[in-house]
N, C-alpha and C positions, 0 to 999 in steps of 0.2 A: 644702148647708149640713145640719148635723146635725140630726135631729129633735129637738124640744125641748119641754119641759114647762113649766107655768105658773110665773112669777115669783114668785108668791104675795104680791104686794104688798098685795092686799086682805085677806090673811090676818095682816098684820103685828100688828094689835091682839090677835088670838088667839094668835099666836106668843108675844108678849110676856106675855101672861096665862099661857100654859103654862109659860113659864120661871119666872115668879113662883111658880107652883105648885110646879114642880120644886124651885126653891130653898128653899121652905118645907118640902118633904119631906126635903131634906138635912139638916135640923136633926135628924131621926131617921135614922142610917145605914141603907141598905138591908140586907136579910139578907145575912149573911156567913158564909163557911166558917171553919174553924179557922185557916186560913192568911190570912185577911183579905180574900180575894177576894169580890166581890159574886156571890151566887148568880145563876147564868145557866143557860140550857138548855145541855145537853152540846153541842149544835151549833146555832148560830143559822142558820136556813135563808136569810135575807135580812138586809139592812141598807139604811139611807138616810142619805146624808150630810146634815149633819156627824154623825160618830159621837160627837162631844163634846156634842151637844145635851142640855140638861137638866143638865149636869154643870159645865161652865165656860162663860163667854160667849165666850171667846177663847183660842186656844192656838197662837200663832205659832211657826214655825221648828221643827216637831217633829222629834224622833228617837225611835227605839223600840228595845227589846231584850227578848229573852225571858229572864227571870230563871232562875237555877238552881232556884227554886221551881216553875216550869213555868208562871208567869203572865207576861203582857206589861206592859211598862212604857213610858210616853211621857213625854218631858221637853219643856218649852217655854220660849220667852223670857220674861223677867219682864214681867208685864202685869196690869192689873186685871181679873182672871178672875171675880170675883163681884160686878160691879156691879149685877146684877139682883136679888140678894139683899141689896142695901143696903150692900155693903162698898165704900167709896171708894178704898181703898188697893190696892197691887199684891202679888202673890205673887212671891217671888223664885225663878225657875226651878221652876215648878210641876210635879207629878208625877201622873201618872194611871196607873191599874192596870187591867187587864182579864184575864179568863179566855178571851177569845174574839176579841179585837181589835175587837169590836163593841160591847159593853156596858162602859162605863168608870166608874170612880170616882175621886174625888179622893184622892190618897195622900199629900199634904203638899207641902213645898217643900224646896229644897236648902239655902237659908239663910233667915234672918229678918234684919231689920234689926239685931238684937243679935248675931247669929252671923256675919254677913258680914264676911269678913277686912278688918282696918282698913286695909290697904295699898290696897285698892281704892277708898278715899275716897268710898264711898257711890255708886259708879257703878251705873247700871242694867246688869243683866247679860243677855246675849243668847245665843241660837242654841247650846243645849246639844248636844253629841254624845256619846252614851253607849256605852261598850264594857265587855269583861270581859277581865281579864288577870291572871295571877299570883294567882287566888283572891280578887280584889277588882273592884269596879266603878269605872271610871275615867269622869269627867264632864269633858270639855273644854268650855270656855264663854268667851265673848267679854267682855272688860271695856273697853268703848269709851272710858270715862272715863280709863283708865289706858293706852290704847293698845296693849293685849296680849291674849294668850290665856292662860287659866289653867286650872289642873287640881285637881279635887277627887276624893278616892277614898272609898270606903265598903265595909263587909262585906256589905251587903245593898242591893237597889236603891233602898231609901228612906232609907238612911243608917245611923248617923250619918256625916255627911261630914266629911272632914279636908282642910284647905286644903293644897296642895302647891305654891302659888305660881305665878308666870309660867312658861310653856313656851317663851316666845320671848325671845331675846337683845334688847337695844336698842342700835342699830336691828336690826330683824328680818331684814333682807336683802331684804324684799318692798317695792315702792314704794307699795304700796296700803295700805288700811285693814286693820288687823290684827284682823279679826273673821271670823266664819262659817267656823270650822274644822271639820275632819273628819279623824279618824284612820282609817289603813288599814294592814292587815298583809298583806305579800306572800307568796307561797309561798316557803317557806324561812325565814320568820320575821322579816325585816326590817320595822320598822314606820316608818311615814312620817305626817306631818302636813300637810294641805292647809289653806290659810287665805288670806284676802285678800277685798277688795270695792273697789269705787269706783276702778279697773275692772280689776283683775288678780288672778288666782288664782295662789299660788305653792305649791311643795312642798318639803319637806326631810326627811331622815331624822330620826328620833327615836333618842334613847339607848336601850340595851337595857332600862332600866326605864321608858322612855316618859314621862319627866318633862321633857325639853328637847330642843329640835331640835338638830341638829349638822350640821357639813359645808355642802355648796354648797346654796344656794337656787335652784330652778329656776322659772321663770315658764312655767305651763302653759296660761293662757287670758288673753285680753284683750277687753274690749269694754264698751260703755256699761252701767254697773251690774252688770257680771258679779260674781256673788258666789254664796254658798251651795253649795260644792262638796261632792260626795259620790261616793266611788269605790267600784266594785264590780269584781270579777274574775269573768269568766265565759268559759268556753271558752279560746280564745287571746288574748282581749282584756281590756284594762282599761277600764272605762267611767267617764268623768267626767261625772256629772250636775251642772248648775248652773242657776242662774236669772239672767235679765236683764231689763232694762226697769224700769218704775216699780213698786216693791214695795207701797208704803204710802199710796196717795192715794185710798183708799176706792173708790167707784164708778169712779174714772178711773185704776185701777192696771192698768198693762200687763204685769205679771209673767208670765213663762213659764218652764216648766222645759225645758231643752235638753241635748244630750248630745254628747260627742265620744269616740272610742275610740283607744286606742294599743296597742302590744305591749310597752310598759314603763310602770311606775307614774310615771315622770317624763316621759312623752310621747315625741314629740310626739303631742298628741291631735288628731284631725281629725273634722269632721262627715261626714255620709254623702255629701256632694259632694266631699269631700276637702280641704276648706278647714281649714287650720291654726288651731286655737283661739287662737293668738297672732296671726294675721294681723289688720291694722288694718282690718276690716271686720265687718259683722254676720254671723251664723252661721245655717246650716240646723240640722237635727238636733233638730227641736221634738217633744218628748215629750208635753208638756201645755200647752194653752193655753185660754183662755176659749172656749166654744163656743156662746154665745148663751143658755144657760139661766141659772139665778140665780148660778152661780159665776163671779166676776171674779178675775183676777189670781192664778191657781194657782201656787204656787212653794215654794221652799226645801224640798226634799224629803229623805226618806230612803227605803231599801228595805228591806222586811220579808218574810219567806218563811213561807208557812204549812206545815202538816204534810204536805200533799200535793206540796210543792215549788213551788206556784205563788207567784210574786212579786206583792208588793203596793207601790205607791207610797203612801207616807205623806207628806201634804203639807198646806199651809193654802190656804184660799180665802176669799174675801170675798163674803158674802151680798148680792146687790143690793137686797133689801128693808130691809136694816139694816146698811149698810157701816160706820157710824161708832159708835166709843164715846164715851161722855161724858168731858170732861177728867177725868184721875184726881186724887184727893185735892183737888177744887176748885180745882186749878191750870190751867196753860195747855198741858198735854201732851195733844195731840189725837192719838189713836191710831186706826188702823184695825181693825175687827173681822176677826180671822183665825181661825176655828174649824177644828178638826182633821177632815180628809178622809182616807179611803183609797180607792184603786180598783185593779182589777186591772192589773198591768203585763205586757204581752206583748212577746215577743221574736220579731220577724218579719224574717227575712233578715238576722240578725245585728244588729239595732237594736231599742232598746226603745221602746215607744209605749204610750200609756195607753188601755186598752180598745180596742185594735186601731186607734186614731185617733179614737174616738168623743169623747174628752176626758173632762172631769169629769162624774160622775153626780150627778143629784138626784132619781132615782127608785129604787125597791127594786131592789137588785142581790143576785146570789148572794154569800153571806158566805164569808169564808175559812174553810178546813178547819181546825179546831182541836180536834177530838175524834177520836182514833185509832179505826180498825177493830179494831185489836188492841194489846195492851200497856196501859200506864198508869204511874202514878207510885207512890209508897210513903208517901203521906201519912199521918201518924199513926203511923208506925213499924211497920208491918204488912206482912206477905207475903200477906194473905188474896187469894184469887183467882189466885195464882201457884202453879205445881207446879215441883218441882225434878227434874232429871233428869241423867243422866251421873255423873261422880265427885263424891263428897263431898256427896251430897244433904243431909246434915245440917249443913253448913258454912255455910249462908245465913243472914243476919240482916238486920234493918231497923232500923239506928241512926237517930238524929234529930240534926241540926244546925241552927244558927240560920238559915243562908241557904237551903239546899235543902230544909229540912225533913226528912221521912223519905227514906231511900235504901236500896238493897241493896247489902250486902257480902258477900264470901266470904272465909273464913279463909285457906284453902289447899287447893286441889284436887290438888296434886301434879303429875304430868306429863300427867294426862288432863284434859280440859275438864269443867267443871261448868255447868249451865244452869238459869236461873230463867226458866221459860216463862210469857209473859203470856196473859191471856184473850184470846179473840177470834181471828179469822182475817182475813188481808188477801189480796187477790188477787195474781196473778202479776206484773202490772206494778205496782210497789209502791215507795213511799218509806218508809224507815225511818230513825229517829234515836234517839239516846240521848246523855246526858252520862256521860262515863267517866273514871275515874281509876286510877292504879296507886300504891299508897302503899308498896310494897315491892320492893326489887331482885329481878329475875328473874320478877316477875309479868306477866301479861297480863289486859286487861279488853277484852271483846268485844261487839259487836252482831250478833246472829244474826237473819237474815231468811229468808223462804221456808222455815221450820223445820217439819220433819215428824218430827224425832227426832234424837238425837246423831249419827246416821249420815246423815242427810239434811238439809242446811242449807248456807247461804252465811254466812260470819262475817268480819267485818271486826275485826281485832285491833289494839288499842295495845300493841305489845310492847315492854316496857321493856328486856329484855336485848339486843334488837337496834336499840333506838331507832328503830323503824319502825312504819309501818302495814302491816299483813300482812293480805291477804285470802286465803281458801280457800274452795273449794267441795267439799262431800263428797256423793256420790250412792251410794246403796245400801251404804253403808259404805266406799266407795272414795274416797280423796282425789283431787281432779282437779288438784292443784298449788297451790302458795302463789305470790303474787306480793307482792314487798316495794317499799315506797316509803319513803325516808328521811325521818325527822322532823327539824326543825331542831336544831342544837346547842343545848344549854340548855333544851331542851323541859321544862316544869314538869310533871313527873309526878305530883306530889302535889296538883295542882289540877285543877278540872273542865275538860274538853274536850268539845266538841260534835262528834259522829261522825254524818254523815248518808250514806245509801246509797240511791241510786236505781236500780232495775232495770226496764229496758224491753226486753222480749223476752230477749235473752241479754246485753245490754249493761249492763255494771254500772259505775256511777261512785260513788266513795266520796271524801268530803272530811273533813277534820280542821280544826276552827277553834276559836278561843276563844269566839265568841258568835253563829255562824249568820248573819253579816252579809256574806256573800258575799267574805270575806277569808280563804279557807282557807290554812293553812301547808303542807298536803299534800294532793294530789290524785291518785287513781289510777283508771285507766279500764282494764278488762279485759273479755274475753268468758268467760261461764261456760258449762258444759255445758247443753244444752237440758233434760236431766233435772233439773238444779237450778233452772230458771226456773219456778216453780209457785206456786200459793197456798199459804199457809202461817201459821204463828204467827210471832211475834217474841219474841226471848229476850235476856236479858243472859248473857254467857259469861265464865267465869272460868278461868284456868289459872295454876297456881302461886299465891303469896301476894299478899295486897293489893289484889285487884280490887273495884271499887265502880262502881255505875251508878245511873241515875235518869232520869226522864222518857223512858221507853221507849215508842216509838209505831211503828206500821206502818199505812199507809193507802193507798188507791189513788193511784198516781202521776197527777199532773195530766195532763190532755190539752192540749197546747199550741195556742193559737190561731195559725194560719199564714198567714192573709190579712188584710190591712187593710180597714178600712172604706173604701168607694169615696169618693175626694175628688170634690167637685162639678165637672162639666165643663160648659163653656159649651154652649148650645143652638144654635139656628139664628142666623146673622147677621141683624141688624135693620139694614137699609140706611138707613132714615129716621132713625136715631139714630147713624149712623157718619159718618166723614169721612176720606178718604185724602189731604186736603190737597193736591189736584192743581190747584186753582184758584190764580191768581196774587194775586187779592185776600185781604187779611187778613180771616179770619173775623170777622163781627160788624161789619163796616164797609160792608156793602152792603145794599140793600133786599131783603127776603125771605130773608137769612141765618138759619138756625136758631141761630147763636151770638149771644151778646150779651156785653157786658162790664160788669163792676163796677170802676169806676175804671179805665177804659181807653178807647181801646186803649193797651197798654203801649208805651213808647218802644223802637224798634228792632225790634219784632215783624215778621216777614216770612213770606210763605207762597208755595207754588208748588213743583213739580217733586216733588210727594210728601212734603213736609215742612212743619212750622211750626217757624221759628227764633224763639227767645225769649230775649234776654239776661236774666240774673238781675237783679232790682230791689233797690235799698236800701229795702226796704219789708217789712212783716210782716203776717201774718193770725194775730194772737195776743192774746187778751184784749182790752185797751183799745186796742192798736196795730193797727187795721185799715186800713193804707195799701197793701196790696198789691193788684194787679190780679188779677181772676179772669175767665178766659174760660170761658163757661158756655153750656149749651144744655139743653133739656127731656130728662128721662129717661123711659123707658117706665114705665107702671104696673107695680106688682107686683114679680115677681122678675126680676133681670136681671144680666148680668156686663159690665163695661165694662174695656176692655183699651187700654193704648197701648205702643207702642215708643219707648223714650226713649234718646237718645244724648246723654250728659251727662258731663263729666269735670270736676267741681268741685274746686277746690284749696285754698279757704279755708273756715274755720269758718263755719257757718250757711248757706252756699250750698245751695239745695235747689230741685228741681223734680219734678213729677209730677202725679198725678191727685188730684181732690177730688170728693166728693159734698157739694154745698153748698146749705144752705137759706139761711142768712144768715151774717153776720160772727160771730155768737156760736153757731152750730149747723152743724157740718160734720164729715165724715170726710176724712182725708187720707193717702195712700200716696205718698212721696217717696224719691228718692234725695238724701240730705243729707249733710253734714259736720258732725260734732260733735267737740269737744275731748275728748281722753282725760284723764281726771282722773289726777293725779300721773304724767303721761305725758311730762314734759319738752318740752311743746310739741307732741307727736305728736297727729294727728288721725285720726278714724275715718270711714271711708266706710260708711254704714249705709242700709238700706231701712227707713224710719221710717214707722209706722203710728199715727196719732193721731186724736184726736177733740176737739172742743170742744162743750160744752153746758152747761145749767144743772145745778148740783148740787141734787138734789130734796130732800136733807135740810136745805138752808140756807133760812132765812126772812129776806127772800124769796129764792127760787131766784136764783142768780147764776151768771153764765158761769164755767166753770172749764175749764182745759186739762188735758190727759191727763199721766199718767206713760207715755210711750209704749210700745207693742210694736215689737219689731224682727223683720223678715222674714229672708229669706235673704241670701247674700252679694252684694254689688254688683259691677258691671262697668261699663266706659264705655257699653256697650250693654246695656240691661235691657228686659225685658217686665214691665209692672205690671199687675195686675188688681185690681179691686175687685168682690166678689160680694155682691149686695144680695137680702136676703130681707125681704119685708114680712110681719111676724107680725101679721096683721089682728086675730086673736083677742086679742092681749094689747096691741095699739097700739103696736108697736115696729118701727123700722128695725133690722135686724141686717146688719153689713157684715163681710165677712172680707177679709183681704188675702192676695194670692198674688203671689210674685215669680219671676222666671227670669232666668238669663243667656244662654240659648240659644233660648227660645221653646219648648223641648220638654220640659226637666225643670223642675218647678215646686216651690216651697216654699210650703205652706200654713200661714199663721200663724194667730193666734187671731181672735176676733170682737168687735167693739165694737158697743154698742147705744146708741140714743137713743128716747125716746118720740116718737111720730109727731105733729107739730103741723102741719107744712106740707109741701109736695112738695120732694124733693131734686132738684137739678140736676147733670148731669154737667159736670165742670169741669177746667181745667188751671191750674197755677200755675208761676212761676219766679221766686224771690224771696229775700229776707232779706238778701243782700249781693251787690253788683255784682261782675262780672270774670268770670263763666262764661256759657256759652250752652248752652241746652237746645234740642235738636232732637226734635220730636215727628213720628214718621213717619206716625202714624195714630191715630185714636180709633175703635175698633170696639166696638160694643155687641151683645151676644147675649142671646137669651131664656135665662130661667132662671139 
């Protein structure tokens, strides 16, 4: 079990008081720079989740972008974000702004009730996805009241926003809910839109102007409450991040982030066990799940990259100490509190995982790198701190425009390159980036790294005359050869493009994208001479007319994490709490048996020969319907792992069998192989490993039993191995239980953690229930220490 920190339940009064104080302070805006960003340290050393604390009460379904002004912007689902400062209404697609991804300020909303497009009929607006293309910001968002996805565009990250209408035809071609969209641009420039939920994610191409889907619609993922797709391109693969389970049930939300990968943006996407994401089963590929600390239901993510090249998962989570918002506007809309979280995203053996598998953080963590070691911007329209070298040293200027603010431009350097060299020095293993554009035919704009002078540098050029990304290395005045990568036809030269270059040893990778969101339109990898791989400055480069650049940075290239946090492994077998089912007598029916029955023995149950056979019952263990039998036995004190091998081939909706840790009918944890209907699936059903709990909702008065919005473990099979890993958190008075599943008893999928306050002892149990017609065979129950 992941080491954990306090749930802070006793701190709730102080937390709320602090929030109230923070909202009072918001009446007077914090110190701001000329471009409106909150004044912050040049580089935050650490941060603690949620990063939206003291700014907004909640910020569901976040997406982020680095604006051309050099600041980061986050966009969230319509919610009552200011309840703690006394505001009862909602903000429609609220916007936050940050200079460092850690300290955020409120920056407005996309629409107000007065400006929301009339065709949307006042629908609440969800799940914004922000992109930059063709010199404007494109915000795709869900309009559930109209059953579609819409687009708004703006010249700056905060507006003013222009309605572009629905992006989807009617019908859309996807059988699911038309929400939770994400735009993606492939290498070569083709744009795609992913959307859907309840329980299918689809993809289709977008028109060249990205305002409408076109062509075939492909289903790329299916599963119970599969939604929130977000795609990135990394190395040879396309990665589809998504969430499944119960998103919005307060402390009973089983949301998790999962991932599959493919060699095409249209799939097929598969998890790390090889399961197709469209297969009618639950999936592995868990990126982030609850780990037993204060964060519940982590999900609906985006991915952001800091200046060092380190990726960060941007997502929401539910605080255990205050999971619920008050009904908005005095009405009946009960919403779950979901503030903004960020955490390091590691890529290990080709798969992304949050903090090497440690899960969401609730203690101080090392902050993203957002201040460069070398370079800078040109805010205020000045070249102060920059030196000019090479050709046309007097040709540099620092114009100012609305979106980017100040930037650097060169009139015309002729055939020789001109350089504007930034302050500072970066190390040899470096990541450099800049926003570049070329406004005149025949011009080139470049990013120079490892720069020691015009004759000692590596330069990545956007070459308009050749419609190409061109890299060159020059050592001691001698060129080491160019390498060209074609840019897409119709490349918009007059607008900003992000160019990033990572150099590790002599391996150089350069990407060209619209918005640094892991969707490059061109990628080039090459080896540079050893003499070019050195520490140095970073510079803008110009050749010919019309070159411009901004947000130039170079800093130490991140050091990747290459090993996962160790998953919990069972300790020694505890024979006194285990059973191989070798006896012919039904457990719990003979004197001295460690087993006992709740509402049993169940009809048809039989034992012997190394298994327990149990037909499913037309009975339930759910809220007020507590009619199912439970076969139970005492559990050891403290930490333990219980495992069973289950042979089960259910064929009808709701049939289920598996393990429980049972206190009473209203307090339990359950891991079962179950069958659930696929929403909008034409009668199709899903075979899932379902991990749930039931317990009292502590925020209700009086506390009443509530069932879970379940988590889902790995894929199922007719023979499965199920484990429940129990940790007794005595310091905070909680049971923490993690689900683990396997199809071969060797390779295990570790899902998230459910918790319940300790009231009484848990017992190890088995169930086979909900609808008759199938038979579960339990080959053993084995309990291990730890």
